[in-house]
PQR file of N, CA, C, O and H, with PARSE charges and radii, in Angstrom:
ATOM      1  N   MET A   1      -4.140 -20.051  59.984 -0.4000 1.5000
ATOM      2  CA  MET A   1      -4.298 -18.603  59.974 -0.0000 2.0000
ATOM      3  C   MET A   1      -2.972 -17.946  59.578  0.5500 1.7000
ATOM      4  O   MET A   1      -1.913 -18.350  60.056 -0.5500 1.4000
ATOM      5  N   ARG A   2      -3.027 -16.963  58.729 -0.4000 1.5000
ATOM      6  CA  ARG A   2      -1.828 -16.262  58.279 -0.0000 2.0000
ATOM      7  C   ARG A   2      -1.384 -15.258  59.328  0.5500 1.7000
ATOM      8  O   ARG A   2      -2.203 -14.632  60.001 -0.5500 1.4000
ATOM      9  H   ARG A   2      -3.888 -16.635  58.340  0.4000 1.0000
ATOM     10  N   LYS A   3      -0.085 -15.119  59.452 -0.4000 1.5000
ATOM     11  CA  LYS A   3       0.470 -14.133  60.379 -0.0000 2.0000
ATOM     12  C   LYS A   3       0.418 -12.751  59.737  0.5500 1.7000
ATOM     13  O   LYS A   3       0.552 -12.608  58.521 -0.5500 1.4000
ATOM     14  H   LYS A   3       0.581 -15.627  58.905  0.4000 1.0000
ATOM     15  N   ALA A   4       0.223 -11.751  60.565 -0.4000 1.5000
ATOM     16  CA  ALA A   4       0.181 -10.370  60.084 -0.0000 2.0000
ATOM     17  C   ALA A   4       1.594  -9.828  59.908  0.5500 1.7000
ATOM     18  O   ALA A   4       2.515 -10.233  60.617 -0.5500 1.4000
ATOM     19  H   ALA A   4       0.114 -11.867  61.553  0.4000 1.0000
ATOM     20  N   ILE A   5       1.758  -8.920  58.970 -0.4000 1.5000
ATOM     21  CA  ILE A   5       3.032  -8.232  58.777 -0.0000 2.0000
ATOM     22  C   ILE A   5       3.055  -7.059  59.752  0.5500 1.7000
ATOM     23  O   ILE A   5       2.113  -6.268  59.781 -0.5500 1.4000
ATOM     24  H   ILE A   5       1.010  -8.590  58.394  0.4000 1.0000
ATOM     25  N   PRO A   6       4.117  -6.933  60.551 -0.5600 1.5000
ATOM     26  CA  PRO A   6       4.145  -5.937  61.630  0.2800 2.0000
ATOM     27  C   PRO A   6       4.486  -4.519  61.172  0.5500 1.7000
ATOM     28  O   PRO A   6       5.535  -3.989  61.537 -0.5500 1.4000
ATOM     29  N   ILE A   7       3.635  -3.920  60.401 -0.4000 1.5000
ATOM     30  CA  ILE A   7       3.866  -2.547  59.937 -0.0000 2.0000
ATOM     31  C   ILE A   7       3.635  -1.593  61.100  0.5500 1.7000
ATOM     32  O   ILE A   7       2.553  -1.568  61.687 -0.5500 1.4000
ATOM     33  H   ILE A   7       2.783  -4.351  60.105  0.4000 1.0000
ATOM     34  N   GLY A   8       4.655  -0.809  61.430 -0.4000 1.5000
ATOM     35  CA  GLY A   8       4.554   0.167  62.505 -0.0000 2.0000
ATOM     36  C   GLY A   8       4.787  -0.390  63.896  0.5500 1.7000
ATOM     37  O   GLY A   8       4.734   0.363  64.868 -0.5500 1.4000
ATOM     38  H   GLY A   8       5.534  -0.829  60.954  0.4000 1.0000
ATOM     39  N   VAL A   9       5.043  -1.686  64.024 -0.4000 1.5000
ATOM     40  CA  VAL A   9       5.295  -2.284  65.342 -0.0000 2.0000
ATOM     41  C   VAL A   9       6.781  -2.139  65.644  0.5500 1.7000
ATOM     42  O   VAL A   9       7.614  -2.581  64.852 -0.5500 1.4000
ATOM     43  H   VAL A   9       5.086  -2.298  63.234  0.4000 1.0000
ATOM     44  N   ASN A  10       7.130  -1.529  66.774 -0.4000 1.5000
ATOM     45  CA  ASN A  10       8.540  -1.330  67.103 -0.0000 2.0000
ATOM     46  C   ASN A  10       8.918  -2.003  68.414  0.5500 1.7000
ATOM     47  O   ASN A  10       9.897  -1.612  69.050 -0.5500 1.4000
ATOM     48  H   ASN A  10       6.454  -1.170  67.417  0.4000 1.0000
ATOM     49  N   SER A  11       8.162  -2.997  68.822 -0.4000 1.5000
ATOM     50  CA  SER A  11       8.443  -3.712  70.062 -0.0000 2.0000
ATOM     51  C   SER A  11       8.597  -5.201  69.763  0.5500 1.7000
ATOM     52  O   SER A  11       7.667  -5.843  69.274 -0.5500 1.4000
ATOM     53  H   SER A  11       7.367  -3.314  68.305  0.4000 1.0000
ATOM     54  N   TYR A  12       9.780  -5.745  70.061 -0.4000 1.5000
ATOM     55  CA  TYR A  12      10.001  -7.174  69.835 -0.0000 2.0000
ATOM     56  C   TYR A  12       9.036  -7.998  70.680  0.5500 1.7000
ATOM     57  O   TYR A  12       8.536  -9.029  70.231 -0.5500 1.4000
ATOM     58  H   TYR A  12      10.536  -5.224  70.458  0.4000 1.0000
ATOM     59  N   GLN A  13       8.779  -7.547  71.885 -0.4000 1.5000
ATOM     60  CA  GLN A  13       7.848  -8.258  72.769 -0.0000 2.0000
ATOM     61  C   GLN A  13       6.463  -8.346  72.114  0.5500 1.7000
ATOM     62  O   GLN A  13       5.828  -9.400  72.145 -0.5500 1.4000
ATOM     63  H   GLN A  13       9.186  -6.709  72.249  0.4000 1.0000
ATOM     64  N   LYS A  14       6.005  -7.262  71.533 -0.4000 1.5000
ATOM     65  CA  LYS A  14       4.697  -7.258  70.873 -0.0000 2.0000
ATOM     66  C   LYS A  14       4.708  -8.175  69.645  0.5500 1.7000
ATOM     67  O   LYS A  14       3.722  -8.859  69.372 -0.5500 1.4000
ATOM     68  H   LYS A  14       6.521  -6.405  71.507  0.4000 1.0000
ATOM     69  N   LEU A  15       5.818  -8.190  68.911 -0.4000 1.5000
ATOM     70  CA  LEU A  15       5.931  -9.085  67.757 -0.0000 2.0000
ATOM     71  C   LEU A  15       5.716 -10.535  68.171  0.5500 1.7000
ATOM     72  O   LEU A  15       4.989 -11.275  67.509 -0.5500 1.4000
ATOM     73  H   LEU A  15       6.619  -7.634  69.133  0.4000 1.0000
ATOM     74  N   ARG A  16       6.350 -10.935  69.266 -0.4000 1.5000
ATOM     75  CA  ARG A  16       6.251 -12.318  69.729 -0.0000 2.0000
ATOM     76  C   ARG A  16       4.890 -12.621  70.355  0.5500 1.7000
ATOM     77  O   ARG A  16       4.288 -13.654  70.061 -0.5500 1.4000
ATOM     78  H   ARG A  16       6.941 -10.334  69.804  0.4000 1.0000
ATOM     79  N   GLU A  17       4.407 -11.734  71.210 -0.4000 1.5000
ATOM     80  CA  GLU A  17       3.145 -11.978  71.917 -0.0000 2.0000
ATOM     81  C   GLU A  17       1.946 -12.022  70.972  0.5500 1.7000
ATOM     82  O   GLU A  17       1.022 -12.811  71.175 -0.5500 1.4000
ATOM     83  H   GLU A  17       4.895 -10.895  71.449  0.4000 1.0000
ATOM     84  N   GLU A  18       1.959 -11.188  69.952 -0.4000 1.5000
ATOM     85  CA  GLU A  18       0.816 -11.123  69.046 -0.0000 2.0000
ATOM     86  C   GLU A  18       1.048 -11.925  67.772  0.5500 1.7000
ATOM     87  O   GLU A  18       0.275 -11.823  66.820 -0.5500 1.4000
ATOM     88  H   GLU A  18       2.709 -10.548  69.787  0.4000 1.0000
ATOM     89  N   ASP A  19       2.112 -12.723  67.757 -0.4000 1.5000
ATOM     90  CA  ASP A  19       2.407 -13.677  66.683 -0.0000 2.0000
ATOM     91  C   ASP A  19       2.467 -13.038  65.296  0.5500 1.7000
ATOM     92  O   ASP A  19       1.861 -13.531  64.345 -0.5500 1.4000
ATOM     93  H   ASP A  19       2.740 -12.806  68.531  0.4000 1.0000
ATOM     94  N   TYR A  20       3.206 -11.938  65.199 -0.4000 1.5000
ATOM     95  CA  TYR A  20       3.421 -11.308  63.904 -0.0000 2.0000
ATOM     96  C   TYR A  20       4.452 -12.103  63.112  0.5500 1.7000
ATOM     97  O   TYR A  20       5.202 -12.897  63.679 -0.5500 1.4000
ATOM     98  H   TYR A  20       3.698 -11.538  65.972  0.4000 1.0000
ATOM     99  N   TYR A  21       4.485 -11.890  61.818 -0.4000 1.5000
ATOM    100  CA  TYR A  21       5.464 -12.490  60.930 -0.0000 2.0000
ATOM    101  C   TYR A  21       6.821 -11.856  61.205  0.5500 1.7000
ATOM    102  O   TYR A  21       6.940 -10.630  61.203 -0.5500 1.4000
ATOM    103  H   TYR A  21       3.875 -11.245  61.357  0.4000 1.0000
ATOM    104  N   THR A  22       7.840 -12.667  61.441 -0.4000 1.5000
ATOM    105  CA  THR A  22       9.194 -12.164  61.661 -0.0000 2.0000
ATOM    106  C   THR A  22      10.184 -12.963  60.822  0.5500 1.7000
ATOM    107  O   THR A  22       9.886 -14.078  60.392 -0.5500 1.4000
ATOM    108  H   THR A  22       7.744 -13.662  61.443  0.4000 1.0000
ATOM    109  N   VAL A  23      11.351 -12.393  60.595 -0.4000 1.5000
ATOM    110  CA  VAL A  23      12.410 -13.062  59.845 -0.0000 2.0000
ATOM    111  C   VAL A  23      13.654 -13.086  60.715  0.5500 1.7000
ATOM    112  O   VAL A  23      14.134 -12.038  61.149 -0.5500 1.4000
ATOM    113  H   VAL A  23      11.592 -11.488  60.944  0.4000 1.0000
ATOM    114  N   ASP A  24      14.181 -14.284  60.972 -0.4000 1.5000
ATOM    115  CA  ASP A  24      15.392 -14.435  61.775 -0.0000 2.0000
ATOM    116  C   ASP A  24      16.600 -14.322  60.848  0.5500 1.7000
ATOM    117  O   ASP A  24      16.820 -15.175  59.988 -0.5500 1.4000
ATOM    118  H   ASP A  24      13.791 -15.135  60.620  0.4000 1.0000
ATOM    119  N   LYS A  25      17.371 -13.269  61.035 -0.4000 1.5000
ATOM    120  CA  LYS A  25      18.543 -13.050  60.191 -0.0000 2.0000
ATOM    121  C   LYS A  25      19.843 -13.292  60.950  0.5500 1.7000
ATOM    122  O   LYS A  25      20.892 -12.776  60.565 -0.5500 1.4000
ATOM    123  H   LYS A  25      17.193 -12.577  61.734  0.4000 1.0000
ATOM    124  N   SER A  26      19.778 -14.072  62.022 -0.4000 1.5000
ATOM    125  CA  SER A  26      20.960 -14.278  62.852 -0.0000 2.0000
ATOM    126  C   SER A  26      22.073 -15.042  62.134  0.5500 1.7000
ATOM    127  O   SER A  26      23.235 -14.916  62.520 -0.5500 1.4000
ATOM    128  H   SER A  26      18.926 -14.491  62.334  0.4000 1.0000
ATOM    129  N   ARG A  27      21.762 -15.823  61.113 -0.4000 1.5000
ATOM    130  CA  ARG A  27      22.815 -16.529  60.355 -0.0000 2.0000
ATOM    131  C   ARG A  27      23.703 -15.566  59.583  0.5500 1.7000
ATOM    132  O   ARG A  27      24.805 -15.925  59.169 -0.5500 1.4000
ATOM    133  H   ARG A  27      20.818 -15.925  60.800  0.4000 1.0000
ATOM    134  N   MET A  28      23.227 -14.359  59.394 -0.4000 1.5000
ATOM    135  CA  MET A  28      24.024 -13.366  58.679 -0.0000 2.0000
ATOM    136  C   MET A  28      25.288 -13.003  59.447  0.5500 1.7000
ATOM    137  O   MET A  28      26.272 -12.580  58.840 -0.5500 1.4000
ATOM    138  H   MET A  28      22.331 -14.068  59.731  0.4000 1.0000
ATOM    139  N   ILE A  29      25.283 -13.160  60.766 -0.4000 1.5000
ATOM    140  CA  ILE A  29      26.452 -12.807  61.577 -0.0000 2.0000
ATOM    141  C   ILE A  29      27.662 -13.619  61.138  0.5500 1.7000
ATOM    142  O   ILE A  29      28.738 -13.058  60.931 -0.5500 1.4000
ATOM    143  H   ILE A  29      24.483 -13.504  61.258  0.4000 1.0000
ATOM    144  N   ALA A  30      27.503 -14.922  60.993 -0.4000 1.5000
ATOM    145  CA  ALA A  30      28.616 -15.775  60.545 -0.0000 2.0000
ATOM    146  C   ALA A  30      29.086 -15.360  59.158  0.5500 1.7000
ATOM    147  O   ALA A  30      30.286 -15.331  58.884 -0.5500 1.4000
ATOM    148  H   ALA A  30      26.629 -15.378  61.161  0.4000 1.0000
ATOM    149  N   GLU A  31      28.153 -15.046  58.303 -0.4000 1.5000
ATOM    150  CA  GLU A  31      28.499 -14.621  56.950 -0.0000 2.0000
ATOM    151  C   GLU A  31      29.317 -13.327  56.966  0.5500 1.7000
ATOM    152  O   GLU A  31      30.291 -13.201  56.223 -0.5500 1.4000
ATOM    153  H   GLU A  31      27.179 -15.070  58.526  0.4000 1.0000
ATOM    154  N   PHE A  32      28.928 -12.373  57.806 -0.4000 1.5000
ATOM    155  CA  PHE A  32      29.679 -11.124  57.924 -0.0000 2.0000
ATOM    156  C   PHE A  32      31.094 -11.384  58.429  0.5500 1.7000
ATOM    157  O   PHE A  32      32.052 -10.798  57.924 -0.5500 1.4000
ATOM    158  H   PHE A  32      28.137 -12.476  58.409  0.4000 1.0000
ATOM    159  N   LEU A  33      31.228 -12.260  59.421 -0.4000 1.5000
ATOM    160  CA  LEU A  33      32.543 -12.550  59.984 -0.0000 2.0000
ATOM    161  C   LEU A  33      33.446 -13.248  58.978  0.5500 1.7000
ATOM    162  O   LEU A  33      34.649 -12.989  58.943 -0.5500 1.4000
ATOM    163  H   LEU A  33      30.450 -12.736  59.831  0.4000 1.0000
ATOM    164  N   GLU A  34      32.881 -14.129  58.163 -0.4000 1.5000
ATOM    165  CA  GLU A  34      33.672 -14.844  57.158 -0.0000 2.0000
ATOM    166  C   GLU A  34      34.191 -13.914  56.066  0.5500 1.7000
ATOM    167  O   GLU A  34      35.269 -14.142  55.517 -0.5500 1.4000
ATOM    168  H   GLU A  34      31.904 -14.339  58.192  0.4000 1.0000
ATOM    169  N   ARG A  35      33.443 -12.886  55.756 -0.4000 1.5000
ATOM    170  CA  ARG A  35      33.843 -11.953  54.693 -0.0000 2.0000
ATOM    171  C   ARG A  35      35.035 -11.091  55.081  0.5500 1.7000
ATOM    172  O   ARG A  35      35.805 -10.677  54.214 -0.5500 1.4000
ATOM    173  H   ARG A  35      32.568 -12.701  56.202  0.4000 1.0000
ATOM    174  N   LYS A  36      35.197 -10.818  56.357 -0.4000 1.5000
ATOM    175  CA  LYS A  36      36.284  -9.973  56.862 -0.0000 2.0000
ATOM    176  C   LYS A  36      36.329  -8.621  56.143  0.5500 1.7000
ATOM    177  O   LYS A  36      37.397  -8.126  55.780 -0.5500 1.4000
ATOM    178  H   LYS A  36      34.572 -11.155  57.062  0.4000 1.0000
ATOM    179  N   ALA A  37      35.173  -8.053  55.953 -0.4000 1.5000
ATOM    180  CA  ALA A  37      35.072  -6.756  55.277 -0.0000 2.0000
ATOM    181  C   ALA A  37      35.601  -5.646  56.178  0.5500 1.7000
ATOM    182  O   ALA A  37      35.556  -5.757  57.404 -0.5500 1.4000
ATOM    183  H   ALA A  37      34.305  -8.455  56.248  0.4000 1.0000
ATOM    184  N   THR A  38      36.093  -4.595  55.577 -0.4000 1.5000
ATOM    185  CA  THR A  38      36.564  -3.441  56.331 -0.0000 2.0000
ATOM    186  C   THR A  38      35.403  -2.758  57.040  0.5500 1.7000
ATOM    187  O   THR A  38      35.526  -2.334  58.189 -0.5500 1.4000
ATOM    188  H   THR A  38      36.130  -4.505  54.582  0.4000 1.0000
ATOM    189  N   VAL A  39      34.278  -2.656  56.347 -0.4000 1.5000
ATOM    190  CA  VAL A  39      33.093  -2.007  56.910 -0.0000 2.0000
ATOM    191  C   VAL A  39      31.863  -2.858  56.601  0.5500 1.7000
ATOM    192  O   VAL A  39      31.688  -3.331  55.478 -0.5500 1.4000
ATOM    193  H   VAL A  39      34.177  -3.000  55.413  0.4000 1.0000
ATOM    194  N   THR A  40      31.024  -3.044  57.603 -0.4000 1.5000
ATOM    195  CA  THR A  40      29.734  -3.707  57.411 -0.0000 2.0000
ATOM    196  C   THR A  40      28.666  -2.814  58.020  0.5500 1.7000
ATOM    197  O   THR A  40      28.720  -2.499  59.209 -0.5500 1.4000
ATOM    198  H   THR A  40      31.167  -2.660  58.515  0.4000 1.0000
ATOM    199  N   LEU A  41      27.709  -2.410  57.223 -0.4000 1.5000
ATOM    200  CA  LEU A  41      26.640  -1.541  57.694 -0.0000 2.0000
ATOM    201  C   LEU A  41      25.387  -2.371  57.940  0.5500 1.7000
ATOM    202  O   LEU A  41      24.851  -2.994  57.024 -0.5500 1.4000
ATOM    203  H   LEU A  41      27.665  -2.666  56.257  0.4000 1.0000
ATOM    204  N   ILE A  42      24.927  -2.373  59.189 -0.4000 1.5000
ATOM    205  CA  ILE A  42      23.691  -3.066  59.551 -0.0000 2.0000
ATOM    206  C   ILE A  42      22.728  -2.000  60.047  0.5500 1.7000
ATOM    207  O   ILE A  42      22.955  -1.383  61.087 -0.5500 1.4000
ATOM    208  H   ILE A  42      25.362  -1.868  59.934  0.4000 1.0000
ATOM    209  N   THR A  43      21.673  -1.790  59.313 -0.4000 1.5000
ATOM    210  CA  THR A  43      20.711  -0.752  59.683 -0.0000 2.0000
ATOM    211  C   THR A  43      19.578  -1.339  60.514  0.5500 1.7000
ATOM    212  O   THR A  43      19.389  -2.554  60.563 -0.5500 1.4000
ATOM    213  H   THR A  43      21.488  -2.291  58.467  0.4000 1.0000
ATOM    214  N   ARG A  44      18.833  -0.459  61.163 -0.4000 1.5000
ATOM    215  CA  ARG A  44      17.664  -0.873  61.943 -0.0000 2.0000
ATOM    216  C   ARG A  44      16.526   0.076  61.611  0.5500 1.7000
ATOM    217  O   ARG A  44      16.761   1.206  61.184 -0.5500 1.4000
ATOM    218  H   ARG A  44      18.987   0.528  61.123  0.4000 1.0000
ATOM    219  N   PRO A  45      15.297  -0.373  61.804 -0.5600 1.5000
ATOM    220  CA  PRO A  45      14.167   0.517  61.541  0.2800 2.0000
ATOM    221  C   PRO A  45      14.198   1.735  62.462  0.5500 1.7000
ATOM    222  O   PRO A  45      14.678   1.644  63.592 -0.5500 1.4000
ATOM    223  N   ARG A  46      13.703   2.843  62.000 -0.4000 1.5000
ATOM    224  CA  ARG A  46      13.606   4.038  62.843 -0.0000 2.0000
ATOM    225  C   ARG A  46      12.811   3.725  64.084  0.5500 1.7000
ATOM    226  O   ARG A  46      11.846   2.963  64.031 -0.5500 1.4000
ATOM    227  H   ARG A  46      13.313   2.917  61.082  0.4000 1.0000
ATOM    228  N   HIS A  47      13.195   4.295  65.183 -0.4000 1.5000
ATOM    229  CA  HIS A  47      12.506   4.162  66.468 -0.0000 2.0000
ATOM    230  C   HIS A  47      12.579   2.758  67.064  0.5500 1.7000
ATOM    231  O   HIS A  47      11.931   2.491  68.076 -0.5500 1.4000
ATOM    232  H   HIS A  47      13.979   4.915  65.227  0.4000 1.0000
ATOM    233  N   PHE A  48      13.348   1.861  66.464 -0.4000 1.5000
ATOM    234  CA  PHE A  48      13.514   0.538  67.060 -0.0000 2.0000
ATOM    235  C   PHE A  48      14.465   0.710  68.232  0.5500 1.7000
ATOM    236  O   PHE A  48      15.244   1.664  68.254 -0.5500 1.4000
ATOM    237  H   PHE A  48      13.875   2.078  65.642  0.4000 1.0000
ATOM    238  N   HIS A  49      14.421  -0.173  69.187 -0.4000 1.5000
ATOM    239  CA  HIS A  49      15.256  -0.030  70.384 -0.0000 2.0000
ATOM    240  C   HIS A  49      16.719   0.123  70.004  0.5500 1.7000
ATOM    241  O   HIS A  49      17.196  -0.485  69.045 -0.5500 1.4000
ATOM    242  H   HIS A  49      13.789  -0.947  69.168  0.4000 1.0000
ATOM    243  N   ARG A  50      17.413   0.937  70.765 -0.4000 1.5000
ATOM    244  CA  ARG A  50      18.781   1.285  70.399 -0.0000 2.0000
ATOM    245  C   ARG A  50      19.811   0.276  70.859  0.5500 1.7000
ATOM    246  O   ARG A  50      20.945   0.289  70.378 -0.5500 1.4000
ATOM    247  H   ARG A  50      17.025   1.430  71.544  0.4000 1.0000
ATOM    248  N   ASN A  51      19.446  -0.589  71.770 -0.4000 1.5000
ATOM    249  CA  ASN A  51      20.406  -1.627  72.138 -0.0000 2.0000
ATOM    250  C   ASN A  51      19.686  -2.944  72.343  0.5500 1.7000
ATOM    251  O   ASN A  51      18.471  -2.977  72.536 -0.5500 1.4000
ATOM    252  H   ASN A  51      18.526  -0.600  72.161  0.4000 1.0000
ATOM    253  N   ILE A  52      20.429  -4.010  72.300 -0.4000 1.5000
ATOM    254  CA  ILE A  52      19.856  -5.352  72.350 -0.0000 2.0000
ATOM    255  C   ILE A  52      19.136  -5.621  73.665  0.5500 1.7000
ATOM    256  O   ILE A  52      18.154  -6.364  73.685 -0.5500 1.4000
ATOM    257  H   ILE A  52      21.416  -3.984  72.143  0.4000 1.0000
ATOM    258  N   ALA A  53      19.602  -5.032  74.762 -0.4000 1.5000
ATOM    259  CA  ALA A  53      18.948  -5.240  76.057 -0.0000 2.0000
ATOM    260  C   ALA A  53      17.529  -4.682  76.034  0.5500 1.7000
ATOM    261  O   ALA A  53      16.600  -5.320  76.532 -0.5500 1.4000
ATOM    262  H   ALA A  53      20.399  -4.428  74.746  0.4000 1.0000
ATOM    263  N   ASP A  54      17.359  -3.498  75.460 -0.4000 1.5000
ATOM    264  CA  ASP A  54      16.015  -2.927  75.340 -0.0000 2.0000
ATOM    265  C   ASP A  54      15.144  -3.766  74.415  0.5500 1.7000
ATOM    266  O   ASP A  54      13.969  -4.002  74.696 -0.5500 1.4000
ATOM    267  H   ASP A  54      18.113  -2.980  75.056  0.4000 1.0000
ATOM    268  N   THR A  55      15.724  -4.208  73.325 -0.4000 1.5000
ATOM    269  CA  THR A  55      14.968  -4.986  72.354 -0.0000 2.0000
ATOM    270  C   THR A  55      14.371  -6.237  72.976  0.5500 1.7000
ATOM    271  O   THR A  55      13.215  -6.572  72.717 -0.5500 1.4000
ATOM    272  H   THR A  55      16.678  -4.017  73.097  0.4000 1.0000
ATOM    273  N   PHE A  56      15.149  -6.923  73.790 -0.4000 1.5000
ATOM    274  CA  PHE A  56      14.677  -8.178  74.365 -0.0000 2.0000
ATOM    275  C   PHE A  56      14.159  -8.022  75.786  0.5500 1.7000
ATOM    276  O   PHE A  56      13.891  -9.022  76.451 -0.5500 1.4000
ATOM    277  H   PHE A  56      16.088  -6.650  74.000  0.4000 1.0000
ATOM    278  N   GLY A  57      14.012  -6.802  76.262 -0.4000 1.5000
ATOM    279  CA  GLY A  57      13.410  -6.563  77.565 -0.0000 2.0000
ATOM    280  C   GLY A  57      14.259  -7.009  78.741  0.5500 1.7000
ATOM    281  O   GLY A  57      13.723  -7.402  79.777 -0.5500 1.4000
ATOM    282  H   GLY A  57      14.230  -5.990  75.721  0.4000 1.0000
ATOM    283  N   ILE A  58      15.580  -6.954  78.594 -0.4000 1.5000
ATOM    284  CA  ILE A  58      16.472  -7.351  79.684 -0.0000 2.0000
ATOM    285  C   ILE A  58      16.578  -6.193  80.662  0.5500 1.7000
ATOM    286  O   ILE A  58      16.929  -5.076  80.283 -0.5500 1.4000
ATOM    287  H   ILE A  58      16.015  -6.635  77.752  0.4000 1.0000
ATOM    288  N   ARG A  59      16.279  -6.463  81.895 -0.4000 1.5000
ATOM    289  CA  ARG A  59      16.303  -5.418  82.924 -0.0000 2.0000
ATOM    290  C   ARG A  59      17.729  -5.183  83.418  0.5500 1.7000
ATOM    291  O   ARG A  59      18.579  -6.070  83.334 -0.5500 1.4000
ATOM    292  H   ARG A  59      15.994  -7.371  82.203  0.4000 1.0000
ATOM    293  N   GLN A  60      17.979  -3.989  83.931 -0.4000 1.5000
ATOM    294  CA  GLN A  60      19.301  -3.606  84.421 -0.0000 2.0000
ATOM    295  C   GLN A  60      19.797  -4.572  85.498  0.5500 1.7000
ATOM    296  O   GLN A  60      20.979  -4.914  85.524 -0.5500 1.4000
ATOM    297  H   GLN A  60      17.289  -3.269  83.999  0.4000 1.0000
ATOM    298  N   GLU A  61      18.898  -5.015  86.390 -0.4000 1.5000
ATOM    299  CA  GLU A  61      19.308  -5.908  87.487 -0.0000 2.0000
ATOM    300  C   GLU A  61      19.817  -7.249  86.964  0.5500 1.7000
ATOM    301  O   GLU A  61      20.653  -7.888  87.604 -0.5500 1.4000
ATOM    302  H   GLU A  61      17.937  -4.737  86.369  0.4000 1.0000
ATOM    303  N   ALA A  62      19.320  -7.675  85.815 -0.4000 1.5000
ATOM    304  CA  ALA A  62      19.674  -8.987  85.275 -0.0000 2.0000
ATOM    305  C   ALA A  62      20.992  -8.974  84.514  0.5500 1.7000
ATOM    306  O   ALA A  62      21.534 -10.036  84.207 -0.5500 1.4000
ATOM    307  H   ALA A  62      18.641  -7.157  85.296  0.4000 1.0000
ATOM    308  N   ARG A  63      21.512  -7.801  84.207 -0.4000 1.5000
ATOM    309  CA  ARG A  63      22.747  -7.715  83.402 -0.0000 2.0000
ATOM    310  C   ARG A  63      23.957  -8.020  84.225  0.5500 1.7000
ATOM    311  O   ARG A  63      25.076  -7.995  83.712 -0.5500 1.4000
ATOM    312  H   ARG A  63      21.072  -6.938  84.456  0.4000 1.0000
TER
END
């Protein structure tokens, strides 16, 4: 079965639970660090969680 493209989905939890198509771009971090650029702009979709804790559902007590 093909995975659906998550158009309009802004919850990482929903992406994982409902098995949407995702792209892991975490290898880009090493690439950015190796470049030693003065400025690196990493954008996010509108209305996506504003910090990593919200994105991954980390509760305040667990931090």
